[in-house]
Backbone as JSON, one array per atom type, in Angstrom:
{
  "sequence": "XXXXXXXXXXXXXXXXXXXXXXXXXXXXXXXXXXXXXXXXXXXXXXXXXXXXXXXXXXXXXXXXXXXXXXXXXXXXXXXXXXXXXXXXX",
  "N": [[26.4, -20.18, 11.12], [23.9, -17.76, 10.6], [21.29, -17.14, 12.9], [17.58, -17.97, 12.16], [14.41, -16.52, 12.25], [11.54, -18.44, 12.15], [8.98, -17.56, 11.76], [7.67, -14.69, 10.01], [7.21, -11.08, 10.9], [6.5, -8.85, 9.32], [5.83, -7.95, 6.05], [6.23, -7.56, 2.61], [5.57, -6.63, -1.26], [7.92, -7.45, -3.76], [9.81, -5.96, -6.08], [11.51, -7.0, -8.74], [14.63, -5.97, -9.51], [17.57, -4.91, -11.23], [19.32, -2.91, -10.02], [18.34, -1.76, -7.63], [18.11, -2.42, -4.17], [16.31, -4.59, -1.85], [14.22, -2.72, -0.03], [15.29, -2.2, 3.61], [13.97, -3.09, 6.52], [15.27, -3.23, 8.92], [18.31, -2.91, 10.5], [21.67, -4.41, 11.13], [22.8, -3.21, 14.16], [25.45, -2.9, 15.08], [26.96, -3.17, 12.91], [25.86, -1.74, 10.82], [24.66, -2.7, 8.74], [22.38, -4.03, 6.09], [20.4, -6.29, 7.31], [18.82, -8.03, 5.42], [16.36, -10.11, 4.18], [13.71, -13.09, 4.21], [12.2, -14.84, 1.55], [9.19, -15.26, -0.14], [7.75, -17.01, -2.82], [5.47, -16.66, -5.07], [4.33, -17.56, -7.75], [5.64, -19.88, -9.58], [9.09, -20.32, -11.09], [12.57, -19.28, -12.0], [14.99, -17.91, -9.81], [16.8, -15.26, -8.96], [19.13, -13.89, -7.12], [21.03, -11.64, -4.48], [22.51, -12.28, -2.03], [22.95, -11.51, 1.62], [25.63, -12.11, 2.27], [26.81, -11.46, 0.02], [26.81, -12.92, -2.39], [25.9, -13.68, -5.55], [23.36, -15.56, -6.97], [21.65, -17.96, -8.63], [18.38, -19.56, -8.13], [17.08, -22.16, -9.21], [14.13, -23.71, -10.73], [12.17, -23.06, -8.69], [9.29, -23.83, -6.92], [5.73, -22.91, -7.23], [4.56, -21.09, -4.13], [6.49, -21.5, -2.92], [9.0, -20.91, -0.07], [12.01, -19.18, 0.43], [14.62, -19.64, 2.61], [16.77, -17.88, 2.97], [18.89, -15.13, 3.67], [18.48, -12.34, 1.91], [19.39, -9.5, -0.3], [18.65, -8.41, -2.68], [16.56, -9.05, -5.49], [17.15, -9.66, -8.29], [15.91, -8.19, -11.67], [16.99, -9.22, -13.92], [17.39, -12.67, -15.05], [15.42, -13.56, -13.3], [12.5, -15.37, -13.11], [10.34, -16.02, -11.76], [7.45, -15.06, -10.0], [5.21, -12.74, -8.03], [6.39, -12.15, -5.67], [7.41, -12.25, -2.35], [8.7, -10.14, 0.13], [9.82, -11.21, 3.46], [10.11, -10.1, 6.85]],
  "CA": [[25.27, -19.81, 10.26], [23.0, -17.2, 11.44], [19.93, -17.34, 13.62], [16.66, -17.13, 11.42], [13.19, -16.9, 12.94], [10.48, -19.26, 11.47], [7.78, -16.66, 11.65], [7.71, -13.18, 9.88], [6.38, -10.05, 11.56], [6.66, -7.71, 8.48], [5.77, -8.7, 4.76], [6.09, -6.65, 1.46], [5.89, -7.15, -2.29], [9.12, -7.16, -4.11], [9.69, -5.63, -7.47], [12.55, -7.29, -8.91], [15.36, -4.76, -10.05], [18.99, -5.31, -11.17], [19.88, -1.83, -9.47], [17.93, -1.61, -6.54], [18.15, -3.44, -2.96], [14.95, -4.56, -1.28], [14.23, -1.97, 1.34], [15.36, -2.68, 4.61], [13.32, -2.44, 7.77], [16.1, -3.11, 10.03], [19.61, -3.23, 10.12], [22.69, -4.68, 12.31], [23.1, -1.8, 14.6], [26.65, -2.87, 15.39], [27.94, -3.2, 11.71], [25.15, -0.71, 10.02], [24.28, -2.97, 7.66], [21.04, -4.58, 5.85], [20.41, -7.85, 7.72], [18.24, -8.84, 4.48], [14.65, -10.87, 4.66], [13.49, -14.14, 3.64], [11.29, -14.71, 0.46], [8.19, -16.08, -0.68], [7.57, -16.98, -4.42], [3.93, -16.82, -5.52], [4.51, -18.05, -9.28], [7.0, -20.67, -9.94], [10.29, -19.9, -11.85], [13.8, -19.28, -11.44], [14.93, -16.53, -8.68], [18.49, -14.83, -9.08], [19.28, -13.19, -5.74], [22.1, -11.38, -3.78], [22.37, -12.49, -0.41], [23.65, -10.52, 2.39], [26.93, -12.54, 2.22], [27.26, -10.99, -1.28], [26.44, -14.24, -3.38], [25.02, -13.47, -6.7], [23.0, -16.8, -7.14], [20.22, -17.96, -9.13], [17.91, -20.61, -7.6], [16.16, -22.67, -10.45], [13.08, -24.48, -10.61], [11.22, -22.64, -7.7], [7.99, -23.75, -7.06], [4.75, -21.85, -6.46], [4.24, -21.14, -2.88], [7.94, -21.65, -1.93], [9.71, -20.04, 0.82], [13.41, -19.27, 0.65], [15.0, -19.21, 3.77], [18.19, -17.11, 2.8], [18.73, -13.76, 3.78], [18.56, -11.68, 0.61], [19.31, -8.12, -0.19], [17.96, -8.07, -3.79], [16.1, -10.1, -6.1], [17.6, -9.26, -9.85], [14.9, -8.64, -12.8], [17.63, -10.61, -15.21], [17.57, -14.13, -14.57], [14.37, -14.01, -12.53], [11.37, -15.54, -14.24], [9.4, -16.22, -10.58], [6.73, -13.64, -9.71], [4.25, -12.48, -7.02], [7.39, -12.41, -4.66], [6.98, -11.3, -1.12], [9.79, -10.18, 1.19], [9.65, -11.46, 4.86], [11.07, -9.98, 7.75]],
  "C": [[24.56, -18.87, 11.43], [21.95, -17.7, 11.94], [18.89, -17.16, 12.36], [15.34, -17.67, 11.89], [12.38, -17.73, 11.63], [9.28, -18.41, 10.96], [8.3, -15.12, 11.31], [6.77, -12.27, 10.66], [5.96, -8.84, 10.41], [6.76, -8.71, 7.1], [5.6, -7.73, 3.72], [6.32, -7.24, 0.1], [7.13, -6.52, -2.75], [8.77, -7.02, -5.54], [11.33, -5.82, -7.98], [13.38, -6.22, -9.68], [17.0, -5.25, -10.08], [19.71, -4.24, -10.48], [19.66, -1.47, -8.07], [17.57, -2.7, -5.4], [16.61, -3.35, -2.66], [15.3, -3.37, -0.28], [14.6, -2.55, 2.58], [14.55, -2.25, 5.75], [13.98, -2.46, 9.12], [17.68, -3.45, 9.49], [20.77, -3.67, 11.23], [23.05, -3.55, 13.01], [24.68, -1.8, 15.2], [27.47, -2.59, 13.97], [27.14, -1.96, 10.88], [24.72, -1.31, 8.73], [22.91, -3.78, 7.53], [21.13, -6.16, 6.43], [19.46, -8.5, 6.56], [16.68, -9.52, 5.05], [14.75, -12.15, 3.55], [12.5, -13.9, 2.52], [10.23, -15.67, 0.23], [7.85, -15.9, -2.01], [6.13, -17.4, -4.58], [3.5, -17.61, -6.79], [5.8, -18.61, -9.32], [7.77, -20.04, -11.03], [11.54, -20.04, -11.3], [14.04, -17.63, -10.63], [16.51, -16.27, -8.73], [18.31, -13.46, -7.8], [20.66, -12.63, -5.41], [21.83, -11.48, -2.43], [23.02, -11.34, 0.36], [25.03, -10.89, 2.48], [27.47, -11.89, 0.91], [27.56, -11.9, -2.38], [25.65, -13.62, -4.31], [24.64, -15.06, -7.17], [21.56, -17.0, -7.62], [19.6, -19.31, -8.53], [16.89, -20.94, -8.91], [15.15, -23.77, -10.27], [12.25, -24.36, -9.02], [9.98, -22.78, -8.05], [7.07, -22.91, -6.61], [4.53, -22.09, -5.15], [5.31, -21.3, -2.14], [8.58, -20.69, -1.03], [11.0, -20.25, 0.72], [14.11, -18.69, 1.67], [16.58, -18.69, 3.71], [17.98, -15.97, 2.64], [19.21, -12.91, 2.76], [18.33, -10.08, 0.62], [18.74, -7.68, -1.36], [17.68, -9.19, -4.57], [16.5, -9.16, -7.56], [16.51, -9.51, -10.84], [15.76, -9.58, -13.88], [17.78, -11.66, -14.51], [16.69, -14.54, -13.58], [13.11, -14.01, -13.4], [10.06, -15.84, -13.08], [8.83, -14.93, -10.65], [5.93, -13.52, -8.44], [5.28, -12.68, -5.82], [7.04, -11.4, -3.49], [8.21, -11.24, -0.18], [9.18, -10.23, 2.59], [10.49, -10.83, 5.79], [10.59, -10.38, 9.12]]
}
């Protein structure tokens, strides 16, 4: 399992999209790949994401104010009812 910091040093709002990944602020220099981000969910709902490992998964019943400690590349519009989502790096 990859090490994940508990504090973020950057943050940006996320617009769910079925086609566009969350812009990366850093990449793995050895592999040239997006390291992803953790998420904060401001308004409760379901959250469908693509992980850096390539998994398309839906988190159901996410509460308001929840942090999702999973490295995420994309938040899908289809299947996501949560809102006010913030990417954390």
